[in-house]
Biopython code that builds the backbone (N, CA, C, O; Angstrom):
import numpy as np
from Bio.PDB.StructureBuilder import StructureBuilder

atoms = [
    (1, "MET", "N", (7.414, -39.077, -79.702)),
    (1, "MET", "CA", (6.055, -38.733, -79.280)),
    (1, "MET", "C", (5.464, -37.721, -80.094)),
    (1, "MET", "O", (4.486, -38.031, -80.775)),
    (2, "ALA", "N", (5.954, -36.447, -80.128)),
    (2, "ALA", "CA", (5.373, -35.360, -80.792)),
    (2, "ALA", "C", (6.106, -35.097, -82.166)),
    (2, "ALA", "O", (5.702, -34.249, -82.962)),
    (3, "ALA", "N", (7.279, -35.935, -82.394)),
    (3, "ALA", "CA", (8.061, -35.689, -83.564)),
    (3, "ALA", "C", (7.167, -35.856, -84.902)),
    (3, "ALA", "O", (6.301, -36.727, -84.988)),
    (4, "GLY", "N", (7.441, -34.999, -85.869)),
    (4, "GLY", "CA", (6.764, -35.014, -87.100)),
    (4, "GLY", "C", (5.390, -34.399, -87.191)),
    (4, "GLY", "O", (4.756, -34.407, -88.246)),
    (5, "ARG", "N", (4.950, -33.881, -86.103)),
    (5, "ARG", "CA", (3.595, -33.075, -85.985)),
    (5, "ARG", "C", (3.934, -31.765, -86.088)),
    (5, "ARG", "O", (4.979, -31.389, -85.557)),
    (6, "ASP", "N", (3.123, -30.872, -86.774)),
    (6, "ASP", "CA", (3.301, -29.584, -87.004)),
    (6, "ASP", "C", (2.751, -28.687, -85.752)),
    (6, "ASP", "O", (3.462, -27.977, -85.041)),
    (7, "ILE", "N", (1.453, -28.852, -85.640)),
    (7, "ILE", "CA", (0.767, -27.876, -84.600)),
    (7, "ILE", "C", (-0.135, -28.712, -83.752)),
    (7, "ILE", "O", (-0.908, -29.557, -84.203)),
    (8, "PHE", "N", (0.030, -28.396, -82.412)),
    (8, "PHE", "CA", (-0.760, -29.015, -81.420)),
    (8, "PHE", "C", (-1.787, -28.002, -80.904)),
    (8, "PHE", "O", (-1.466, -26.816, -80.837)),
    (9, "ALA", "N", (-2.982, -28.406, -80.543)),
    (9, "ALA", "CA", (-3.867, -27.583, -79.855)),
    (9, "ALA", "C", (-3.434, -27.381, -78.451)),
    (9, "ALA", "O", (-3.295, -28.406, -77.784)),
    (10, "VAL", "N", (-3.188, -26.189, -77.861)),
    (10, "VAL", "CA", (-2.947, -25.991, -76.424)),
    (10, "VAL", "C", (-4.162, -25.544, -75.604)),
    (10, "VAL", "O", (-4.850, -24.558, -75.867)),
    (11, "LEU", "N", (-4.336, -26.358, -74.614)),
    (11, "LEU", "CA", (-5.545, -26.104, -73.741)),
    (11, "LEU", "C", (-5.013, -25.809, -72.371)),
    (11, "LEU", "O", (-4.038, -26.384, -71.887)),
    (12, "LEU", "N", (-5.749, -24.828, -71.746)),
    (12, "LEU", "CA", (-5.558, -24.639, -70.266)),
    (12, "LEU", "C", (-6.516, -25.027, -69.466)),
    (12, "LEU", "O", (-7.681, -24.701, -69.693)),
    (13, "THR", "N", (-6.154, -25.815, -68.363)),
    (13, "THR", "CA", (-7.187, -26.258, -67.474)),
    (13, "THR", "C", (-7.762, -25.031, -66.700)),
    (13, "THR", "O", (-7.146, -23.966, -66.728)),
    (14, "SER", "N", (-8.817, -25.147, -66.075)),
    (14, "SER", "CA", (-9.507, -24.027, -65.336)),
    (14, "SER", "C", (-8.437, -23.665, -64.105)),
    (14, "SER", "O", (-8.348, -22.507, -63.697)),
    (15, "GLY", "N", (-7.680, -24.683, -63.580)),
    (15, "GLY", "CA", (-6.635, -24.339, -62.620)),
    (15, "GLY", "C", (-5.608, -23.553, -63.175)),
    (15, "GLY", "O", (-5.138, -22.652, -62.480)),
    (16, "ALA", "N", (-5.141, -23.763, -64.423)),
    (16, "ALA", "CA", (-4.071, -22.951, -65.056)),
    (16, "ALA", "C", (-4.541, -21.597, -65.307)),
    (16, "ALA", "O", (-3.832, -20.622, -65.059)),
    (17, "GLU", "N", (-5.861, -21.496, -65.851)),
    (17, "GLU", "CA", (-6.398, -20.076, -66.057)),
    (17, "GLU", "C", (-6.477, -19.358, -64.807)),
    (17, "GLU", "O", (-6.212, -18.156, -64.814)),
    (18, "GLN", "N", (-6.832, -19.980, -63.652)),
    (18, "GLN", "CA", (-6.919, -19.278, -62.226)),
    (18, "GLN", "C", (-5.430, -18.872, -61.933)),
    (18, "GLN", "O", (-5.193, -17.786, -61.403)),
    (19, "ASP", "N", (-4.432, -19.740, -62.275)),
    (19, "ASP", "CA", (-3.086, -19.479, -61.941)),
    (19, "ASP", "C", (-2.654, -18.118, -62.680)),
    (19, "ASP", "O", (-2.063, -17.237, -62.056)),
    (20, "LEU", "N", (-2.992, -17.987, -64.094)),
    (20, "LEU", "CA", (-2.630, -16.836, -64.668)),
    (20, "LEU", "C", (-3.321, -15.608, -64.049)),
    (20, "LEU", "O", (-2.665, -14.586, -63.848)),
    (21, "GLU", "N", (-4.686, -15.684, -63.730)),
    (21, "GLU", "CA", (-5.242, -14.571, -63.143)),
    (21, "GLU", "C", (-4.677, -14.200, -61.749)),
    (21, "GLU", "O", (-4.629, -13.027, -61.379)),
    (22, "SER", "N", (-4.275, -15.180, -61.029)),
    (22, "SER", "CA", (-3.690, -14.842, -59.700)),
    (22, "SER", "C", (-2.340, -14.200, -59.846)),
    (22, "SER", "O", (-2.004, -13.255, -59.132)),
    (23, "ILE", "N", (-1.520, -14.747, -60.831)),
    (23, "ILE", "CA", (-0.143, -14.046, -61.213)),
    (23, "ILE", "C", (-0.390, -12.589, -61.527)),
    (23, "ILE", "O", (0.294, -11.690, -61.036)),
    (24, "HIS", "N", (-1.417, -12.382, -62.383)),
    (24, "HIS", "CA", (-1.696, -11.131, -62.834)),
    (24, "HIS", "C", (-2.194, -10.142, -61.709)),
    (24, "HIS", "O", (-1.818, -8.971, -61.653)),
    (25, "ASP", "N", (-2.997, -10.669, -60.898)),
    (25, "ASP", "CA", (-3.543, -9.879, -59.755)),
    (25, "ASP", "C", (-2.508, -9.551, -58.712)),
    (25, "ASP", "O", (-2.497, -8.461, -58.139)),
    (26, "TYR", "N", (-1.653, -10.495, -58.480)),
    (26, "TYR", "CA", (-0.567, -10.250, -57.576)),
    (26, "TYR", "C", (0.400, -9.196, -58.034)),
    (26, "TYR", "O", (0.834, -8.356, -57.246)),
    (27, "ILE", "N", (0.752, -9.233, -59.342)),
    (27, "ILE", "CA", (1.686, -8.227, -59.869)),
    (27, "ILE", "C", (1.098, -6.855, -59.835)),
    (27, "ILE", "O", (1.731, -5.868, -59.461)),
    (28, "ALA", "N", (-0.157, -6.839, -60.247)),
    (28, "ALA", "CA", (-0.915, -5.631, -60.372)),
    (28, "ALA", "C", (-0.939, -4.982, -58.965)),
    (28, "ALA", "O", (-0.667, -3.787, -58.842)),
    (29, "ALA", "N", (-1.252, -5.738, -57.928)),
    (29, "ALA", "CA", (-1.325, -5.267, -56.482)),
    (29, "ALA", "C", (-0.011, -4.845, -55.912)),
    (29, "ALA", "O", (0.010, -3.854, -55.183)),
    (30, "PHE", "N", (1.103, -5.508, -56.176)),
    (30, "PHE", "CA", (2.344, -5.245, -55.535)),
    (30, "PHE", "C", (3.353, -4.594, -56.394)),
    (30, "PHE", "O", (4.434, -4.250, -55.917)),
    (31, "ASP", "N", (3.057, -4.405, -57.632)),
    (31, "ASP", "CA", (3.952, -3.757, -58.578)),
    (31, "ASP", "C", (3.164, -2.644, -59.341)),
    (31, "ASP", "O", (2.953, -1.545, -58.829)),
    (32, "CYS", "N", (2.745, -2.983, -60.573)),
    (32, "CYS", "CA", (1.847, -2.014, -61.328)),
    (32, "CYS", "C", (1.128, -2.875, -62.359)),
    (32, "CYS", "O", (1.584, -3.950, -62.748)),
    (33, "VAL", "N", (-0.010, -2.350, -62.777)),
    (33, "VAL", "CA", (-0.839, -3.006, -63.733)),
    (33, "VAL", "C", (-0.142, -3.346, -65.104)),
    (33, "VAL", "O", (-0.321, -4.376, -65.752)),
    (34, "ALA", "N", (0.715, -2.254, -65.440)),
    (34, "ALA", "CA", (1.384, -2.372, -66.733)),
    (34, "ALA", "C", (2.302, -3.645, -66.712)),
    (34, "ALA", "O", (2.343, -4.420, -67.668)),
    (35, "ASN", "N", (3.023, -3.811, -65.582)),
    (35, "ASN", "CA", (3.920, -4.982, -65.496)),
    (35, "ASN", "C", (3.149, -6.290, -65.409)),
    (35, "ASN", "O", (3.639, -7.325, -65.862)),
    (36, "ALA", "N", (1.940, -6.261, -64.829)),
    (36, "ALA", "CA", (1.035, -7.316, -64.705)),
    (36, "ALA", "C", (0.641, -7.741, -66.184)),
    (36, "ALA", "O", (0.704, -8.918, -66.538)),
    (37, "HIS", "N", (0.280, -6.838, -66.927)),
    (37, "HIS", "CA", (-0.121, -7.251, -68.288)),
    (37, "HIS", "C", (1.133, -7.652, -69.137)),
    (37, "HIS", "O", (1.006, -8.514, -70.007)),
    (38, "HIS", "N", (2.133, -7.153, -68.947)),
    (38, "HIS", "CA", (3.438, -7.502, -69.591)),
    (38, "HIS", "C", (3.761, -8.895, -69.330)),
    (38, "HIS", "O", (4.000, -9.659, -70.266)),
    (39, "MET", "N", (3.786, -9.289, -68.068)),
    (39, "MET", "CA", (4.067, -10.675, -67.621)),
    (39, "MET", "C", (3.057, -11.643, -68.119)),
    (39, "MET", "O", (3.399, -12.762, -68.500)),
    (40, "LEU", "N", (1.710, -11.207, -68.126)),
    (40, "LEU", "CA", (0.688, -12.172, -68.653)),
    (40, "LEU", "C", (0.964, -12.421, -70.161)),
    (40, "LEU", "O", (0.865, -13.548, -70.645)),
    (41, "ASP", "N", (1.313, -11.333, -70.881)),
    (41, "ASP", "CA", (1.612, -11.516, -72.388)),
    (41, "ASP", "C", (2.693, -12.474, -72.584)),
    (41, "ASP", "O", (2.587, -13.369, -73.422)),
    (42, "HIS", "N", (3.789, -12.323, -71.811)),
    (42, "HIS", "CA", (4.947, -13.182, -71.936)),
    (42, "HIS", "C", (4.559, -14.670, -71.530)),
    (42, "HIS", "O", (4.954, -15.636, -72.184)),
    (43, "LEU", "N", (3.811, -14.775, -70.480)),
    (43, "LEU", "CA", (3.391, -16.173, -70.049)),
    (43, "LEU", "C", (2.561, -16.846, -71.157)),
    (43, "LEU", "O", (2.768, -18.017, -71.477)),
    (44, "MET", "N", (1.646, -16.107, -71.717)),
    (44, "MET", "CA", (0.762, -16.526, -72.735)),
    (44, "MET", "C", (1.665, -16.864, -74.037)),
    (44, "MET", "O", (1.418, -17.864, -74.712)),
    (45, "GLY", "N", (2.561, -16.116, -74.306)),
    (45, "GLY", "CA", (3.508, -16.348, -75.432)),
    (45, "GLY", "C", (4.264, -17.746, -75.179)),
    (45, "GLY", "O", (4.396, -18.611, -76.046)),
    (46, "ALA", "N", (4.681, -17.823, -74.024)),
    (46, "ALA", "CA", (5.389, -19.160, -73.634)),
    (46, "ALA", "C", (4.463, -20.327, -73.767)),
    (46, "ALA", "O", (4.887, -21.361, -74.284)),
    (47, "VAL", "N", (3.164, -20.238, -73.317)),
    (47, "VAL", "CA", (2.198, -21.238, -73.503)),
    (47, "VAL", "C", (1.967, -21.580, -75.014)),
    (47, "VAL", "O", (1.902, -22.752, -75.384)),
    (48, "GLU", "N", (1.837, -20.458, -75.932)),
    (48, "GLU", "CA", (1.529, -20.644, -77.192)),
    (48, "GLU", "C", (2.779, -21.381, -77.938)),
    (48, "GLU", "O", (2.588, -22.060, -78.947)),
    (49, "THR", "N", (3.960, -21.212, -77.415)),
    (49, "THR", "CA", (5.036, -22.038, -78.214)),
    (49, "THR", "C", (4.928, -23.402, -77.909)),
    (49, "THR", "O", (5.664, -24.134, -78.571)),
    (50, "LEU", "N", (4.181, -23.945, -77.056)),
    (50, "LEU", "CA", (3.960, -25.339, -76.870)),
    (50, "LEU", "C", (3.228, -25.924, -78.026)),
    (50, "LEU", "O", (3.241, -27.140, -78.215)),
    (51, "SER", "N", (2.558, -25.063, -78.845)),
    (51, "SER", "CA", (1.793, -25.674, -79.982)),
    (51, "SER", "C", (2.684, -26.167, -81.054)),
    (51, "SER", "O", (2.263, -27.040, -81.813)),
    (52, "GLN", "N", (3.980, -25.647, -81.196)),
    (52, "GLN", "CA", (4.858, -26.206, -82.083)),
    (52, "GLN", "C", (6.045, -27.001, -81.551)),
    (52, "GLN", "O", (6.671, -27.820, -82.223)),
    (53, "PHE", "N", (6.299, -26.681, -80.269)),
    (53, "PHE", "CA", (7.462, -27.401, -79.588)),
    (53, "PHE", "C", (7.085, -28.078, -78.230)),
    (53, "PHE", "O", (7.659, -27.771, -77.185)),
    (54, "PRO", "N", (6.155, -28.955, -78.293)),
    (54, "PRO", "CA", (5.676, -29.506, -76.990)),
    (54, "PRO", "C", (6.779, -30.469, -76.311)),
    (54, "PRO", "O", (6.785, -30.621, -75.090)),
    (55, "ASP", "N", (7.575, -31.017, -77.029)),
    (55, "ASP", "CA", (8.592, -31.906, -76.501)),
    (55, "ASP", "C", (9.784, -31.209, -75.887)),
    (55, "ASP", "O", (10.685, -31.861, -75.359)),
    (56, "ARG", "N", (9.799, -29.860, -75.952)),
    (56, "ARG", "CA", (11.009, -29.184, -75.477)),
    (56, "ARG", "C", (11.098, -29.188, -74.004)),
    (56, "ARG", "O", (12.191, -28.981, -73.475)),
    (57, "GLY", "N", (10.006, -29.413, -73.273)),
    (57, "GLY", "CA", (10.020, -29.226, -71.775)),
    (57, "GLY", "C", (10.629, -30.541, -71.190)),
    (57, "GLY", "O", (10.660, -31.571, -71.865)),
    (58, "HIS", "N", (11.074, -30.481, -70.014)),
    (58, "HIS", "CA", (11.646, -31.669, -69.329)),
    (58, "HIS", "C", (10.745, -32.119, -68.277)),
    (58, "HIS", "O", (9.815, -31.392, -67.928)),
    (59, "TYR", "N", (10.958, -33.335, -67.706)),
    (59, "TYR", "CA", (10.155, -33.858, -66.746)),
    (59, "TYR", "C", (10.404, -33.271, -65.364)),
    (59, "TYR", "O", (11.554, -33.203, -64.930)),
    (60, "PRO", "N", (9.312, -32.828, -64.631)),
    (60, "PRO", "CA", (9.561, -32.135, -63.251)),
    (60, "PRO", "C", (10.178, -33.104, -62.296)),
    (60, "PRO", "O", (9.756, -34.254, -62.177)),
    (61, "LYS", "N", (11.136, -32.645, -61.650)),
    (61, "LYS", "CA", (11.945, -33.535, -60.816)),
    (61, "LYS", "C", (10.999, -34.088, -59.635)),
    (61, "LYS", "O", (11.267, -35.192, -59.159)),
    (62, "GLU", "N", (10.008, -33.425, -59.195)),
    (62, "GLU", "CA", (9.219, -33.870, -58.039)),
    (62, "GLU", "C", (8.372, -35.073, -58.603)),
    (62, "GLU", "O", (8.010, -35.975, -57.846)),
    (63, "LEU", "N", (8.072, -35.073, -59.897)),
    (63, "LEU", "CA", (7.230, -36.162, -60.462)),
    (63, "LEU", "C", (8.067, -37.360, -60.769)),
    (63, "LEU", "O", (7.634, -38.498, -60.582)),
    (64, "ILE", "N", (9.274, -37.114, -61.243)),
    (64, "ILE", "CA", (10.264, -38.089, -61.633)),
    (64, "ILE", "C", (10.584, -38.992, -60.309)),
    (64, "ILE", "O", (10.646, -40.221, -60.343)),
    (65, "ALA", "N", (10.745, -38.323, -59.321)),
    (65, "ALA", "CA", (11.010, -39.023, -57.959)),
    (65, "ALA", "C", (9.910, -39.959, -57.615)),
    (65, "ALA", "O", (10.159, -40.884, -56.842)),
    (66, "LEU", "N", (8.592, -39.799, -58.160)),
    (66, "LEU", "CA", (7.611, -40.668, -57.974)),
    (66, "LEU", "C", (7.353, -41.643, -59.099)),
    (66, "LEU", "O", (6.417, -42.442, -59.108)),
    (67, "GLY", "N", (8.236, -41.512, -60.022)),
    (67, "GLY", "CA", (8.156, -42.482, -61.260)),
    (67, "GLY", "C", (7.044, -42.059, -62.161)),
    (67, "GLY", "O", (6.465, -42.901, -62.847)),
    (68, "ILE", "N", (6.690, -40.701, -62.199)),
    (68, "ILE", "CA", (5.736, -40.289, -63.101)),
    (68, "ILE", "C", (6.430, -39.409, -64.230)),
    (68, "ILE", "O", (7.062, -38.380, -63.991)),
    (69, "LYS", "N", (6.213, -39.989, -65.572)),
    (69, "LYS", "CA", (6.817, -39.346, -66.689)),
    (69, "LYS", "C", (5.822, -38.777, -67.644)),
    (69, "LYS", "O", (6.174, -38.504, -68.792)),
    (70, "GLU", "N", (4.646, -38.592, -67.253)),
    (70, "GLU", "CA", (3.573, -38.122, -68.249)),
    (70, "GLU", "C", (3.515, -36.663, -68.406)),
    (70, "GLU", "O", (2.973, -36.162, -69.392)),
    (71, "TYR", "N", (4.055, -35.957, -67.472)),
    (71, "TYR", "CA", (4.053, -34.478, -67.508)),
    (71, "TYR", "C", (5.436, -33.938, -67.786)),
    (71, "TYR", "O", (6.458, -34.586, -67.561)),
    (72, "ARG", "N", (5.413, -32.696, -68.297)),
    (72, "ARG", "CA", (6.722, -32.092, -68.645)),
    (72, "ARG", "C", (6.476, -30.564, -68.167)),
    (72, "ARG", "O", (5.346, -30.142, -67.922)),
    (73, "GLU", "N", (7.592, -29.815, -68.065)),
    (73, "GLU", "CA", (7.558, -28.486, -67.626)),
    (73, "GLU", "C", (8.516, -27.654, -68.487)),
    (73, "GLU", "O", (9.546, -28.103, -68.990)),
    (74, "ILE", "N", (8.055, -26.348, -68.608)),
    (74, "ILE", "CA", (8.830, -25.398, -69.121)),
    (74, "ILE", "C", (8.952, -24.222, -67.975)),
    (74, "ILE", "O", (8.166, -24.130, -67.032)),
    (75, "SER", "N", (9.936, -23.438, -68.180)),
    (75, "SER", "CA", (10.124, -22.300, -67.133)),
    (75, "SER", "C", (10.228, -21.003, -67.908)),
    (75, "SER", "O", (10.797, -20.874, -68.992)),
    (76, "PHE", "N", (9.592, -20.035, -67.202)),
    (76, "PHE", "CA", (9.620, -18.616, -67.848)),
    (76, "PHE", "C", (9.766, -17.712, -66.675)),
    (76, "PHE", "O", (8.850, -17.562, -65.867)),
    (77, "GLY", "N", (10.954, -17.087, -66.574)),
    (77, "GLY", "CA", (11.191, -16.242, -65.327)),
    (77, "GLY", "C", (11.034, -17.090, -64.126)),
    (77, "GLY", "O", (11.520, -18.220, -64.102)),
    (78, "PRO", "N", (10.394, -16.609, -63.152)),
    (78, "PRO", "CA", (10.292, -17.401, -61.900)),
    (78, "PRO", "C", (9.180, -18.375, -62.021)),
    (78, "PRO", "O", (8.924, -19.061, -61.031)),
    (79, "TYR", "N", (8.516, -18.517, -63.060)),
    (79, "TYR", "CA", (7.310, -19.457, -63.236)),
    (79, "TYR", "C", (7.635, -20.790, -63.871)),
    (79, "TYR", "O", (8.517, -20.883, -64.724)),
    (80, "ARG", "N", (6.953, -21.775, -63.474)),
    (80, "ARG", "CA", (6.967, -23.078, -64.055)),
    (80, "ARG", "C", (5.572, -23.483, -64.608)),
    (80, "ARG", "O", (4.538, -23.281, -63.972)),
    (81, "MET", "N", (5.609, -24.049, -65.792)),
    (81, "MET", "CA", (4.412, -24.519, -66.408)),
    (81, "MET", "C", (4.481, -25.911, -66.627)),
    (81, "MET", "O", (5.346, -26.439, -67.327)),
    (82, "ILE", "N", (3.436, -26.608, -65.944)),
    (82, "ILE", "CA", (3.420, -28.124, -66.032)),
    (82, "ILE", "C", (2.383, -28.479, -66.977)),
    (82, "ILE", "O", (1.276, -27.945, -66.904)),
    (83, "TYR", "N", (2.670, -29.368, -67.889)),
    (83, "TYR", "CA", (1.753, -29.669, -68.930)),
    (83, "TYR", "C", (1.936, -31.241, -69.415)),
    (83, "TYR", "O", (2.870, -31.947, -69.037)),
    (84, "ARG", "N", (0.999, -31.625, -70.219)),
    (84, "ARG", "CA", (0.950, -33.079, -70.643)),
    (84, "ARG", "C", (0.707, -32.965, -72.125)),
    (84, "ARG", "O", (-0.071, -32.133, -72.591)),
    (85, "ILE", "N", (1.387, -33.816, -72.852)),
    (85, "ILE", "CA", (1.009, -34.126, -74.223)),
    (85, "ILE", "C", (0.067, -35.253, -74.395)),
    (85, "ILE", "O", (0.356, -36.377, -73.985)),
    (86, "ALA", "N", (-1.105, -34.974, -75.018)),
    (86, "ALA", "CA", (-2.063, -36.116, -75.137)),
    (86, "ALA", "C", (-2.603, -35.996, -76.609)),
    (86, "ALA", "O", (-3.380, -35.119, -76.987)),
    (87, "GLU", "N", (-2.087, -36.990, -77.377)),
    (87, "GLU", "CA", (-2.373, -37.146, -78.873)),
    (87, "GLU", "C", (-1.853, -35.801, -79.494)),
    (87, "GLU", "O", (-0.654, -35.529, -79.437)),
    (88, "GLU", "N", (-2.703, -35.014, -80.050)),
    (88, "GLU", "CA", (-2.312, -33.754, -80.795)),
    (88, "GLU", "C", (-2.807, -32.571, -79.959)),
    (88, "GLU", "O", (-3.169, -31.533, -80.512)),
    (89, "ARG", "N", (-2.826, -32.730, -78.543)),
    (89, "ARG", "CA", (-3.073, -31.585, -77.747)),
    (89, "ARG", "C", (-1.973, -31.537, -76.672)),
    (89, "ARG", "O", (-1.338, -32.535, -76.329)),
    (90, "VAL", "N", (-1.798, -30.334, -76.178)),
    (90, "VAL", "CA", (-0.954, -29.926, -75.078)),
    (90, "VAL", "C", (-2.003, -29.441, -74.027)),
    (90, "VAL", "O", (-2.838, -28.583, -74.314)),
    (91, "ILE", "N", (-1.927, -30.021, -72.810)),
    (91, "ILE", "CA", (-2.783, -29.565, -71.796)),
    (91, "ILE", "C", (-1.980, -28.982, -70.626)),
    (91, "ILE", "O", (-1.183, -29.679, -69.998)),
    (92, "VAL", "N", (-2.215, -27.625, -70.330)),
    (92, "VAL", "CA", (-1.395, -26.953, -69.356)),
    (92, "VAL", "C", (-2.227, -27.229, -68.042)),
    (92, "VAL", "O", (-3.433, -26.980, -68.036)),
    (93, "TYR", "N", (-1.634, -27.708, -67.004)),
    (93, "TYR", "CA", (-2.289, -27.824, -65.770)),
    (93, "TYR", "C", (-1.920, -26.936, -64.641)),
    (93, "TYR", "O", (-2.636, -26.767, -63.654)),
    (94, "LEU", "N", (-0.777, -26.383, -64.833)),
    (94, "LEU", "CA", (-0.330, -25.596, -63.633)),
    (94, "LEU", "C", (0.625, -24.391, -64.027)),
    (94, "LEU", "O", (1.546, -24.605, -64.815)),
    (95, "ILE", "N", (0.457, -23.350, -63.586)),
    (95, "ILE", "CA", (1.575, -22.304, -63.834)),
    (95, "ILE", "C", (1.727, -21.558, -62.541)),
    (95, "ILE", "O", (0.835, -20.846, -62.078)),
    (96, "ALA", "N", (2.961, -21.762, -61.946)),
    (96, "ALA", "CA", (3.217, -21.336, -60.599)),
    (96, "ALA", "C", (4.576, -20.866, -60.392)),
    (96, "ALA", "O", (5.480, -21.314, -61.098)),
    (97, "ASP", "N", (4.806, -19.987, -59.470)),
    (97, "ASP", "CA", (5.995, -19.467, -59.040)),
    (97, "ASP", "C", (6.947, -20.615, -58.454)),
    (97, "ASP", "O", (6.599, -21.288, -57.484)),
    (98, "ARG", "N", (8.042, -20.774, -59.040)),
    (98, "ARG", "CA", (9.020, -21.891, -58.604)),
    (98, "ARG", "C", (9.387, -21.855, -57.126)),
    (98, "ARG", "O", (9.908, -22.849, -56.620)),
    (99, "ARG", "N", (9.137, -20.736, -56.390)),
    (99, "ARG", "CA", (9.425, -20.626, -54.853)),
    (99, "ARG", "C", (8.345, -21.285, -54.121)),
    (99, "ARG", "O", (8.495, -21.394, -52.904)),
    (100, "ARG", "N", (7.240, -21.759, -54.682)),
    (100, "ARG", "CA", (6.238, -22.300, -53.964)),
    (100, "ARG", "C", (6.557, -23.771, -53.581)),
    (100, "ARG", "O", (7.490, -24.372, -54.114)),
    (101, "ASP", "N", (5.790, -24.309, -52.680)),
    (101, "ASP", "CA", (6.020, -25.797, -52.234)),
    (101, "ASP", "C", (5.418, -26.508, -53.507)),
    (101, "ASP", "O", (4.206, -26.694, -53.614)),
    (102, "MET", "N", (6.264, -26.867, -54.396)),
    (102, "MET", "CA", (5.817, -27.563, -55.615)),
    (102, "MET", "C", (5.357, -29.032, -55.291)),
    (102, "MET", "O", (4.485, -29.562, -55.978)),
    (103, "GLN", "N", (5.892, -29.619, -54.344)),
    (103, "GLN", "CA", (5.579, -31.072, -54.083)),
    (103, "GLN", "C", (4.040, -31.039, -53.565)),
    (103, "GLN", "O", (3.264, -31.856, -54.058)),
    (104, "SER", "N", (3.641, -30.255, -52.728)),
    (104, "SER", "CA", (2.362, -30.104, -52.331)),
    (104, "SER", "C", (1.406, -29.760, -53.420)),
    (104, "SER", "O", (0.392, -30.430, -53.619)),
    (105, "LEU", "N", (1.742, -28.679, -54.149)),
    (105, "LEU", "CA", (1.034, -28.192, -55.211)),
    (105, "LEU", "C", (0.738, -29.134, -56.248)),
    (105, "LEU", "O", (-0.414, -29.211, -56.675)),
    (106, "LEU", "N", (1.686, -29.885, -56.717)),
    (106, "LEU", "CA", (1.569, -30.905, -57.744)),
    (106, "LEU", "C", (0.697, -31.985, -57.211)),
    (106, "LEU", "O", (-0.215, -32.441, -57.901)),
    (107, "ALA", "N", (0.945, -32.411, -56.005)),
    (107, "ALA", "CA", (0.063, -33.464, -55.458)),
    (107, "ALA", "C", (-1.468, -33.114, -55.399)),
    (107, "ALA", "O", (-2.335, -33.945, -55.670)),
    (108, "ARG", "N", (-1.708, -31.944, -55.059)),
    (108, "ARG", "CA", (-3.117, -31.423, -54.948)),
    (108, "ARG", "C", (-3.552, -31.218, -56.482)),
    (108, "ARG", "O", (-4.681, -31.605, -56.782)),
    (109, "ARG", "N", (-2.839, -30.708, -57.359)),
    (109, "ARG", "CA", (-3.356, -30.401, -58.611)),
    (109, "ARG", "C", (-3.409, -31.447, -59.534)),
    (109, "ARG", "O", (-4.392, -31.568, -60.265)),
    (110, "LEU", "N", (-2.307, -32.342, -59.591)),
    (110, "LEU", "CA", (-2.260, -33.386, -60.604)),
    (110, "LEU", "C", (-2.569, -34.823, -60.142)),
    (110, "LEU", "O", (-3.118, -35.651, -60.868)),
    (111, "LEU", "N", (-2.184, -35.046, -58.914)),
    (111, "LEU", "CA", (-2.405, -36.481, -58.422)),
    (111, "LEU", "C", (-3.685, -36.714, -57.908)),
    (111, "LEU", "O", (-4.116, -37.867, -57.929)),
    (112, "SER", "N", (-4.452, -35.681, -57.389)),
    (112, "SER", "CA", (-5.828, -35.782, -56.857)),
    (112, "SER", "C", (-6.838, -35.741, -57.872)),
    (112, "SER", "O", (-7.988, -36.094, -57.611)),
    (113, "ALA", "N", (-6.475, -35.304, -59.106)),
    (113, "ALA", "CA", (-7.441, -35.050, -60.094)),
    (113, "ALA", "C", (-7.852, -36.324, -60.920)),
    (113, "ALA", "O", (-8.691, -36.234, -61.817)),
]
sb = StructureBuilder()
sb.init_structure("model")
sb.init_model(0)
sb.init_chain("A")
sb.init_seg("    ")
for serial, (resi, resn, name, xyz) in enumerate(atoms, 1):
    if name == "N":
        sb.init_residue(resn, " ", resi, " ")
    sb.init_atom(name, np.array(xyz, "f"), 0.0, 1.0, " ", f" {name:<3s}", serial, name[0])
structure = sb.get_structure()
């Protein structure tokens, strides 16, 4: 699929952007602003790596159970990033804490879109 291509454009949906803001706000409120900035920097770094290595993610088990293989995921700390490779773009749809009810979250975010 992505083999032989060098650089992919990485796009965040508005939902993924809101996820990043929510993660930052949560850490800032319950820990400290410096740690929130630090986590946001690391999450953005993980997102940026998808431009060169989009195939490295695996298929989310919740979607595989439904026979859906168009999305992939990578993990960073307690967070999962769900994305799709579309031509020469990587579209990030969701960034969420793995302890959330992913089945419901994925159904709302991906399957109803």
